[in-house]
C-alpha positions as CSV (number, residue, x, y, z in Angstrom):
1,M,69.5,116.4,366.6
2,D,66.1,117.9,367.4
3,I,65.9,121.3,365.7
4,N,63.9,122.6,368.8
5,K,66.9,121.9,371.1
6,M,69.6,123.5,368.9
7,E,69.4,126.9,370.5
8,K,67.5,128.3,373.5
9,K,67.5,131.8,372.1
10,N,65.6,130.9,369.0
11,Y,62.9,133.4,368.0
12,S,60.4,133.9,365.3
13,V,59.6,136.7,362.8
14,S,56.9,137.1,360.3
15,L,57.4,137.5,356.6
16,E,56.3,141.2,357.0
17,E,59.0,141.7,359.7
18,F,61.6,140.1,357.5
19,A,60.6,142.5,354.7
20,L,61.2,145.5,356.9
21,R,64.8,144.5,357.8
22,K,67.6,146.4,356.1
23,C,70.1,143.5,356.0
24,P,69.7,141.1,353.0
25,A,67.8,137.9,353.4
26,L,69.0,135.2,351.0
27,F,66.3,132.6,350.2
28,D,67.0,129.1,348.9
29,T,64.7,126.8,347.0
30,S,63.6,124.6,349.9
31,V,62.2,127.5,351.9
32,L,60.4,129.1,349.0
33,L,58.7,125.8,348.0
34,N,57.7,124.6,351.4
35,Y,58.0,125.1,355.2
36,F,59.8,123.1,357.8
37,T,57.5,120.4,359.1
38,E,57.6,116.7,360.0
39,N,54.5,115.9,357.9
40,K,55.3,117.2,354.4
41,N,53.4,114.8,352.2
42,S,49.7,115.2,351.9
43,R,47.9,112.0,351.0
44,I,44.3,113.3,350.6
45,L,43.7,114.9,347.2
46,A,41.8,117.9,348.8
47,E,44.8,118.5,351.1
48,K,47.2,118.4,348.1
49,I,45.0,121.0,346.3
50,A,45.0,123.2,349.5
51,E,48.8,122.8,349.8
52,I,49.3,123.9,346.2
53,E,47.0,126.9,346.7
54,G,49.2,127.8,349.7
55,H,52.3,127.7,347.5
56,Y,50.6,129.9,344.9
57,N,49.6,132.5,347.6
58,F,53.0,132.6,349.1
59,F,54.7,133.2,345.7
60,S,52.2,136.0,345.1
61,L,52.9,137.6,348.5
62,M,56.6,137.4,347.9
63,Q,56.2,139.2,344.6
64,D,54.4,142.0,346.4
65,Y,57.1,142.4,349.0
66,I,59.9,142.4,346.4
67,G,58.1,144.9,344.3
68,K,57.8,147.2,347.3
69,G,61.6,147.1,347.9
70,S,62.1,144.4,350.5
71,N,65.7,143.2,350.9
72,F,64.9,139.6,349.6
73,Y,67.5,138.0,347.3
74,I,68.2,134.7,345.6
75,T,71.3,133.5,343.9
76,P,71.5,132.8,340.1
77,L,71.7,129.0,340.8
78,I,68.6,129.2,343.0
79,S,66.9,131.0,340.2
80,E,67.7,128.1,337.9
81,E,66.4,125.6,340.4
82,L,63.1,127.4,340.8
83,Q,62.6,127.5,337.1
84,A,63.3,123.8,336.6
85,G,60.3,121.4,336.3
86,H,57.6,120.4,334.0
87,S,55.0,122.5,332.3
88,Y,51.5,121.3,332.7
89,S,49.2,120.5,329.8
90,L,45.6,120.3,330.6
91,K,44.7,118.8,327.3
92,K,47.1,115.9,327.9
93,N,45.8,115.4,331.5
94,I,42.2,115.5,330.3
95,K,42.9,112.8,327.7
96,R,44.8,110.7,330.3
97,I,42.3,110.7,333.2
98,G,39.0,111.5,331.3
99,F,37.2,114.8,331.8
100,C,34.3,113.4,333.9
101,R,36.1,110.5,335.5
102,N,37.8,112.5,338.3
103,R,37.1,116.2,338.3
104,E,39.0,116.6,341.6
105,L,42.1,115.1,340.1
106,L,41.7,117.4,337.1
107,E,41.4,120.4,339.5
108,L,44.7,119.3,341.1
109,H,46.4,119.4,337.7
110,R,44.9,122.9,337.1
111,K,46.3,124.1,340.4
112,E,49.7,122.6,339.7
113,R,49.9,124.4,336.4
114,E,48.9,127.7,338.0
115,E,51.3,127.2,340.9
116,Y,54.2,126.5,338.5
117,K,53.4,129.7,336.4
118,E,53.3,131.8,339.6
119,R,56.6,130.3,340.7
120,R,58.1,131.4,337.3
121,R,56.6,134.9,337.8
122,L,58.3,135.1,341.2
123,V,61.7,134.4,339.6
124,E,61.0,137.1,337.0
125,T,60.1,139.5,339.9
126,F,63.5,138.8,341.5
127,W,65.2,139.5,338.2
128,D,63.1,142.6,337.3
129,N,63.8,144.2,340.7
130,N,67.6,143.4,340.7
131,K,67.2,140.9,343.6
132,I,69.5,138.3,342.0
133,L,72.6,138.4,344.1
134,E,75.6,139.7,342.2
135,L,79.0,139.7,343.9
136,R,81.1,142.8,343.2
137,G,84.9,143.4,342.9
138,D,86.8,141.9,345.8
139,E,83.8,139.9,346.9
140,K,84.4,137.6,344.0
141,I,87.9,137.0,345.3
142,F,86.5,136.3,348.9
143,Y,84.0,133.9,347.3
144,Q,86.6,131.9,345.6
145,I,88.8,131.7,348.7
146,F,85.9,130.5,350.9
147,Y,84.7,128.1,348.2
148,N,88.1,126.4,348.1
149,R,88.6,126.6,351.8
150,Y,85.3,124.9,352.7
151,I,84.8,122.6,349.7
152,E,84.9,119.5,351.9
153,L,81.6,120.6,353.5
154,K,79.8,120.1,350.2
155,G,80.5,116.4,350.4
156,K,80.3,116.1,354.2
157,Y,76.7,117.4,354.2
158,N,75.6,116.2,350.7
159,L,75.0,119.7,349.4
160,S,74.1,120.4,345.8
161,E,76.1,122.9,343.9
162,A,73.3,125.4,344.2
163,N,73.1,125.0,348.0
164,F,76.9,125.1,348.5
165,D,77.0,128.3,346.3
166,F,74.1,129.7,348.4
167,L,76.1,129.1,351.6
168,I,79.4,130.5,350.3
169,S,77.6,133.5,348.8
170,G,76.0,134.3,352.1
171,M,79.3,133.9,353.8
172,T,80.9,136.3,351.4
173,L,78.3,138.9,352.0
174,A,78.7,138.7,355.7
175,K,82.4,139.0,355.5
176,A,82.7,141.7,352.9
177,R,79.5,143.8,353.0
178,C,77.0,143.5,355.8
179,S,75.0,141.3,358.0
180,V,73.1,138.6,356.1
181,T,70.4,136.1,356.9
182,L,70.3,132.7,355.2
183,V,66.7,131.5,354.9
184,S,66.6,127.7,354.3
185,N,65.0,124.5,355.4
186,D,68.1,122.5,354.5
187,L,69.8,121.4,357.7
188,G,72.8,120.3,355.7
189,I,73.4,124.0,355.0
190,F,72.8,124.8,358.7
191,H,75.3,122.3,359.9
192,A,77.9,123.4,357.3
193,R,77.4,126.9,358.5
194,G,78.1,125.7,362.0
195,D,81.4,124.2,361.0
196,I,82.3,127.6,359.4
197,W,81.5,129.3,362.7
198,K,84.1,127.1,364.4
199,E,86.8,128.2,362.0
200,E,86.0,131.9,361.6
201,T,86.2,134.1,364.7
202,R,85.6,137.7,363.8
203,W,82.4,138.1,361.8
204,P,80.2,134.9,362.0
205,K,77.5,136.7,364.1
206,K,76.7,138.7,361.0
207,F,75.7,135.3,359.4
208,K,72.2,134.3,360.7
209,F,70.1,131.3,359.8
210,F,66.3,131.0,359.7
211,V,63.9,128.2,358.8
212,R,60.4,128.7,357.5
213,R,58.1,127.2,360.3
214,N,54.8,127.7,358.6
215,F,53.1,129.7,355.9
216,L,54.3,133.2,357.0
217,D,56.5,132.6,360.1
218,F,60.3,132.1,360.2
219,E,62.4,130.9,363.1
220,K,66.0,131.7,363.9
221,I,68.1,128.7,364.8
222,G,71.7,128.4,365.9
223,G,73.8,131.4,366.9
């Protein structure tokens, strides 16, 4: 289904507007690492460098908002996903491609290393500012009930453990604490949330969903 036809009442907000909201916004890995677009893979080296620089700048901006008290959160499993990956060794890359053979390619490796370090700093910022979601008391009971009740959605929409946990964690917050916004580019999570909407009747409108449309703009989709 075309994402543009899912809901006539879709609307967009900026990252700054998100940061001013009081209700928690729960970010997943896909939305922090990229934005929702049909053309995700840059083929030209210069475009790849520009794309990596964009990621770096977004991570830095997110750190600023978190440090200023914005209500942005990630789950512990999303934290683990963001820290996964390979560290970059310039010495190994120089030896492999030759220092003068392709300076642009070497610059790409430098940018990749910087971007990866900034991503790690973003995760540290979430931790340092107590923005890693921690369920409390009865919320843990709600979580387990919902996890067991909707476990079939994990296979139905091919969700990873981190993404299913992200969905159920957001659902638990909406049920037990306050309105919550899921921010994700994963349409599997979106469709699983839609199935939950059909089953739950009293509180789902507290459970919003946004995708990241471009560098700083996010769009609400669905109900």
